[in-house]
N, C-alpha and C positions, 0 to 999 in steps of 0.2 A: 817800281818798275819790271814791266814782264820782261826777263830775258829774252834773246833773242838765239832762236838755236840753229843749228846748222842741219840741216834737211836733208838726207841722203834719200834715194832711189833704188840703188844697190848695195851691196855689199862690199864695196872697192871705195873704204875709208882712208882718208888721210891717216898717217904714219901716228901722227899726235893724238887720235882719237882710238890709236887701238889701245892692248894691255888695260883694258877700261873694266869699271863696273858695267852690267848688262843686264838689264830689265828686259824679257822677252814674256809677249801676251797681248791679245786684243786691247785688253785695259777699256771697253767698253761701258762707259761711264763714270769710270776712275771713281768710284766708289768706297765708299771705308776700309773694307778687305784689300782693294788696291792701293789705297791711302797710307795704310801699315806697310805694304812693301814698299813702296815707295821713299815712308819716313827712314825708313831703316837704309837704303839703302844712301839716301845723304849723309845719315850717320858714315858710314861705310867711307864714302865719298872722302867726308872730312879726316879720316882717321887714317886712313890710305894715302891720302893724297894724288888719286887717282882721276880722271875725267869722267862721265857718269852718260851712260847712252839707253836709248829703247829701241828692242827691236816689235813693230808692230806690224798688221797685217792689211792691205784693203784690198778686196773687200773682204770682210769678216768670212774668214774660210766655211761658215756654217750656211750665208747665205750665197756663196760660189757653188757646194754641192747641191743645195736645195734653193731650184731659180725660182719656185713659186714662192719662196719666202722674201715677199717684198718690204713689208715694213717691221723693223727689225731693232734697227742701230735705238739705244739710248741716247749717245752723241754722234755727232758727225765727225769727221779727220780733222777739220780745222780746229773745231771744240778740243778734241784730243789733244792736239798739240799746245794750244792754250793753257790745257791744266796740266801739262808735261813740265811748261818754261816756269810754274809756281814751285815747283820740288828742284831746283838746280841742274836742271838737265842737261849738259852738253851737245848731244846732237840723237836724233832721231833717225833710224833707218825705216821708212815706210816701204814694204816690199810688197809687190804688186801677187796678190794669191790669184795664179791662175794653174792650167792644168798640168803644165811642167812641172813649176813649184811643187805641187801635190805629189807629184811621183818621187821625187827626193826620200832615198832610204835615211834613216834617222840617224845610222851611224856617221854617212857620209853629210847629211846637214852637222852632224858633230865634228868629224874630223877636218871639211874642207872647210866650211863656214864659218863656226864658232873659234875654231883653233887656227886653221892656217891663214885666212883672209881676216877674220877680227883680233885675233889673238887674246881671247877673253881670260880675265882674272878673275871676275866675282861677276858671278851667273845666278840672279834672282829669277823666281819663276813662283805660282801658286801651286798650290798643291794637285790640282787637275789639270795641269798642265800636258798637252798631249803634241807629239811634233812629230813627222814624218808619214812617210805613204801609208794610207790606212790606219794613221795614228798609232802607228806601233811603237812610239818612242813615247819614254814618260820621265818622272821624276829621279823613276829607280834608276833606269838606265841610265842619265845623265851622271848622276852620284856613283855608279860602278864602273865611271871609265876617268872621275879627278884624277886620282894620280898619273894615269897613262898623257892626259892633255895640259896639264899642269893647272888645271883653275878648280875652284870652289862652288861648290851650288849652295843657294841660300835658300831654304825654303819653310820658310815661320808659318805656322800652323792657320790654318783659315780663319777670321773672324766669326764672331756669333754674338749674335744676340737673340735672348729667350731660345736657346739652343736651336737657333735658325743659322746657319752660314751664309753671310751677306754675299749675296752673288748678280752677276749680270740678270741673271735668270731672275733670280726673286723681284729684281727692284722691275725688272719688265712688267712680272705679273701685279705686281701694286699698281704701276702707272696704267696698266690694261683695266684694271678695278677701280681706279679713283681714287686710289688710296694714296695722294699726293703728300701727306702727312708724312707717313711712313714712308713711303720713296724718298723723300728729300732728307728726310733725317738722313738714311742709306746713303744719300749720295754726298750729304754732308755740305748741301746747298740746293737752292730751288732747282728741278728738271728744267733743262729748256730746249727749243731748238733755234736753229737757225733757216732762214730764207728768205726768197726773195717776192717783193710784193707782186703779185699778178693783176693784169687786165679782166674785171670780174663783170659781171652783169650790172652791177650797181644798186642792186634788191634793194641793200642798207640803205645807202643814200635816199633812194625815192623814199623810202617810208621813215626818213628824219635822223637814221644813224649808219652815218658811213663808214665804212672797214675797210680794213687793209686785208685781201686776202692772199694767203701761203698756202706754198703747196709743199706736203710731208715728205713728198718724195719717200725715201725709204727707213725712216723714223717710224718707230713703233707708236701706236695708234692706243691712244688714250683711250679711257673712256667717254663717249659723246655726249655732250654735253655743253654746258655753259662754266667757264673758270674765271677767277680773278688772276690778274697779268700783270706782269710790270713788262716794258718793252725799253729796249736799246735799239737806238739806231748806229750804223755801223760808224765806227771811230770818235763816239760819245758815250762819254762817261756817266753822265746823266741819264737817268731814267724816266719813261712814259708810264702813267698809271693805266690800266686800262681793263674792258671785260674783252673776252672769247670765247664763241661757238666752235666747239670742235662738233662737224658731224655734216650731215647731208641737207642740212634745211629741207627739211620733210614739208612745211609750209609750200616751200615752191616746188616741192618733187626734184631736187637735186640728184643725181645719180654719184657722181663723185667726193668721198671724203674731202671736207676744204675745213681750213682753219683761218676763222674770221674774226680781226681783232678792232676794236671801237675804242681808240684811244679818248683819254678825259684830256680838256682843254686844250685841243690841238685841232689846228688847221692846217693844209699844206696837200702836196704832191708828192706821194710817197711812191709812185710804180717805179718799178724796176730798182728800188733801192732794197737794201741787204737790213732785214731784222732780226733780232734774237727776243722772241717771246719766253720771260720765264713765267712758269703755272706755279700760282699761289695756293689757290685752295679751289674744290670742285664745289659748285654751287646748286646745279641741278642738272638731272638727265633730260636729253633733247624729247621736245614732246612737239607733235603736229596739231598746230594750231586751227580752228573753225576759220578765219579768217585773220585781216591785216590788223583790225582793232584790237581783240585779244592778242595778237602777237606785241603790238606795242603796248598795250599795258603792263605784259609780262617781262618785257624787257627794262621798263623802268622801274619793275621790281628787283629784276636783277642787279641792276644800276647802281641801287640805292645798297644793296649787300655788297655789293662789289667793292665801292667806295668807302665801306668800312674795313676792310681787308688791308693787315698792316703787312 
């Protein structure tokens, strides 16, 4: 059973959550590198017998500073919180990242927030962690004031696979290239997106392949094409298998990118329902067909491949 977390939207936390272990970062995707950090924090929690909390930011600071960066997230906020809960986390502080917060000096963040408000005892951060106005603060600064503020900085070496640091940036690149096998390996699970089923043009239904249409919102855009997928309906533990097309439907001259999912052995109305779509395997790139018959023939071939994917 997933543990229920206490969620804060500011740094005014309950007394029982002060003097805790804190993990600080974006933790987008909560990949193997992050998991190494969380597992170590979990171990500290058991040894030190203190609470374990996370400070994360929304939106991701890079998206705040670059307004044109529309599709960037590996996981949304709800997914992140669910991932945190699997590591025995007691509370999460979701700090709204805005202009005012971005202007806070690094030493003020340490003194006023980490020390005075949160009374942090053990602070876990990644090697590339930066904070404060113009990203002036780093791990070196945090370590230099450990004694003054009576906290301990834990900063393990980054996790590497084949001399590459496992990072959210690397995983975004792999997803964009369609290298799901490697992306899923580094995430330690299937990459997935959550979304609400939208009313569409019903083109799939007209040609005999009804689909659920899902807006990508601000997720990173995977390589356009056809994928084998698993789909979870909201609050359901059982999944449905399916096939998905991510792209612009060039045969129908669509302008906006869309995720369309055809579920195997399912009939029912899913409009306005929330789904989680797990990407299992990239099958083929998106193609513009000469006509509907050619498209239907290819879809049938895609279905045969998708149904064999475990």
